[in-house]
C-alpha positions as a LaTeX table, in Angstrom:
\begin{tabular}{lrrr}
\hline
Residue & $x$ (\AA) & $y$ (\AA) & $z$ (\AA) \\
\hline
Unk1 & $-5.39$ & $-15.31$ & $-11.30$ \\
Unk2 & $-2.96$ & $-12.66$ & $-12.00$ \\
Unk3 & $-0.06$ & $-13.89$ & $-11.19$ \\
Unk4 & 0.78 & $-17.91$ & $-12.10$ \\
Unk5 & 3.40 & $-19.48$ & $-9.15$ \\
Unk6 & 5.91 & $-20.00$ & $-12.07$ \\
Unk7 & 4.97 & $-16.45$ & $-13.43$ \\
Unk8 & 6.10 & $-15.70$ & $-9.26$ \\
Unk9 & 9.25 & $-17.71$ & $-9.08$ \\
Unk10 & 10.84 & $-16.38$ & $-12.09$ \\
Unk11 & 10.36 & $-12.74$ & $-10.69$ \\
Unk12 & 11.86 & $-14.30$ & $-7.23$ \\
Unk13 & 14.99 & $-15.92$ & $-9.10$ \\
Unk14 & 13.93 & $-19.02$ & $-8.03$ \\
Unk15 & 14.33 & $-21.71$ & $-9.76$ \\
Unk16 & 11.97 & $-23.84$ & $-11.17$ \\
Unk17 & 12.85 & $-27.68$ & $-10.38$ \\
Unk18 & 13.10 & $-26.14$ & $-6.13$ \\
Unk19 & 9.73 & $-27.35$ & $-5.05$ \\
Unk20 & 10.61 & $-26.58$ & $-1.22$ \\
Unk21 & 8.83 & $-22.68$ & $-1.14$ \\
Unk22 & 6.16 & $-23.12$ & $-3.58$ \\
Unk23 & 3.17 & $-24.23$ & $-1.35$ \\
Unk24 & 4.83 & $-20.51$ & 0.38 \\
Unk25 & 4.86 & $-18.62$ & $-2.54$ \\
Unk26 & 1.31 & $-19.33$ & $-3.93$ \\
Unk27 & 0.26 & $-18.49$ & $-0.13$ \\
Unk28 & 1.73 & $-15.51$ & $-0.93$ \\
Unk29 & 0.50 & $-14.69$ & $-4.32$ \\
Unk30 & $-3.07$ & $-15.37$ & $-2.58$ \\
Unk31 & $-2.82$ & $-12.71$ & $-0.14$ \\
Unk32 & $-1.29$ & $-10.26$ & $-2.68$ \\
Unk33 & $-4.07$ & $-10.81$ & $-4.66$ \\
Unk34 & $-6.60$ & $-10.74$ & $-2.19$ \\
Unk35 & $-4.77$ & $-7.17$ & $-0.70$ \\
Unk36 & $-4.97$ & $-5.93$ & $-4.21$ \\
Unk37 & $-8.47$ & $-6.83$ & $-4.99$ \\
Unk38 & $-9.62$ & $-5.07$ & $-1.68$ \\
Unk39 & $-8.00$ & $-2.15$ & $-1.67$ \\
Unk40 & $-9.19$ & $-1.59$ & $-5.44$ \\
Unk41 & $-12.31$ & $-3.29$ & $-4.76$ \\
Unk42 & $-12.26$ & $-4.44$ & $-8.81$ \\
Unk43 & $-11.02$ & $-8.49$ & $-9.39$ \\
Unk44 & $-8.03$ & $-8.53$ & $-11.63$ \\
Unk45 & $-7.19$ & $-10.92$ & $-14.57$ \\
Unk46 & $-3.55$ & $-11.92$ & $-15.69$ \\
Unk47 & $-3.84$ & $-9.85$ & $-19.06$ \\
Unk48 & $-3.28$ & $-6.34$ & $-16.73$ \\
Unk49 & 0.20 & $-5.72$ & $-16.24$ \\
Unk50 & 0.48 & $-3.18$ & $-14.07$ \\
Unk51 & $-2.08$ & $-5.68$ & $-11.33$ \\
Unk52 & 0.89 & $-7.88$ & $-12.68$ \\
Unk53 & 3.44 & $-5.92$ & $-11.42$ \\
Unk54 & 1.47 & $-4.80$ & $-8.30$ \\
Unk55 & 0.95 & $-8.38$ & $-7.02$ \\
Unk56 & 4.86 & $-9.32$ & $-7.91$ \\
Unk57 & 6.35 & $-6.34$ & $-6.51$ \\
Unk58 & 4.07 & $-7.40$ & $-2.78$ \\
Unk59 & 5.15 & $-11.13$ & $-3.36$ \\
Unk60 & 9.02 & $-10.15$ & $-3.62$ \\
Unk61 & 8.11 & $-7.91$ & $-0.32$ \\
Unk62 & 6.12 & $-10.86$ & 1.57 \\
Unk63 & 8.96 & $-13.66$ & 0.15 \\
Unk64 & 12.50 & $-11.55$ & 0.53 \\
Unk65 & 11.48 & $-10.07$ & 4.06 \\
Unk66 & 9.68 & $-12.72$ & 6.21 \\
Unk67 & 11.26 & $-11.93$ & 9.36 \\
Unk68 & 9.10 & $-9.23$ & 11.87 \\
Unk69 & 12.77 & $-7.40$ & 12.16 \\
Unk70 & 12.38 & $-6.10$ & 8.67 \\
Unk71 & 10.77 & $-3.16$ & 6.95 \\
Unk72 & 9.84 & $-2.89$ & 3.50 \\
Unk73 & 12.14 & $-0.74$ & 1.44 \\
Unk74 & 11.52 & 2.98 & 1.04 \\
Unk75 & 11.38 & 2.25 & $-2.88$ \\
Unk76 & 9.40 & $-0.68$ & $-2.59$ \\
Unk77 & 6.64 & 1.11 & $-0.25$ \\
Unk78 & 6.88 & 3.90 & $-3.33$ \\
Unk79 & 6.59 & 1.76 & $-6.25$ \\
Unk80 & 3.43 & $-0.43$ & $-4.57$ \\
Unk81 & 1.79 & 2.95 & $-3.85$ \\
Unk82 & 2.19 & 4.50 & $-7.00$ \\
Unk83 & 0.52 & 1.24 & $-8.74$ \\
Unk84 & $-2.24$ & 0.72 & $-6.38$ \\
Unk85 & $-3.07$ & 4.64 & $-6.63$ \\
Unk86 & $-3.01$ & 3.90 & $-10.54$ \\
Unk87 & $-5.15$ & 1.45 & $-10.01$ \\
Unk88 & $-7.63$ & 2.58 & $-8.14$ \\
Unk89 & $-8.47$ & 5.39 & $-10.48$ \\
Unk90 & $-8.61$ & 3.63 & $-13.59$ \\
Unk91 & $-10.62$ & 0.82 & $-11.48$ \\
Unk92 & $-12.46$ & 1.84 & $-8.25$ \\
Unk93 & $-16.26$ & 2.44 & $-9.03$ \\
Unk94 & $-15.79$ & 5.15 & $-5.50$ \\
\hline
\end{tabular}
């Protein structure tokens, strides 16, 4: 696991005591981690700060842009692409 529920809620600025969205946030974490593992072909743990940032930003985007009419911001997209390229370069075996 790269990112815990508590870390994700902190990044999202969701009060730790509010549990209404915990299942949703956990599902978003799982999806973001799977996305990263599939993109890089490497299983990260919670000690890699770039992987943690990537998952955090992606979870934030998933969580805050749940409407099908909203798009990922250019800044978010560029941030994710930059981090992903670095991780692919460092960890991909192909």
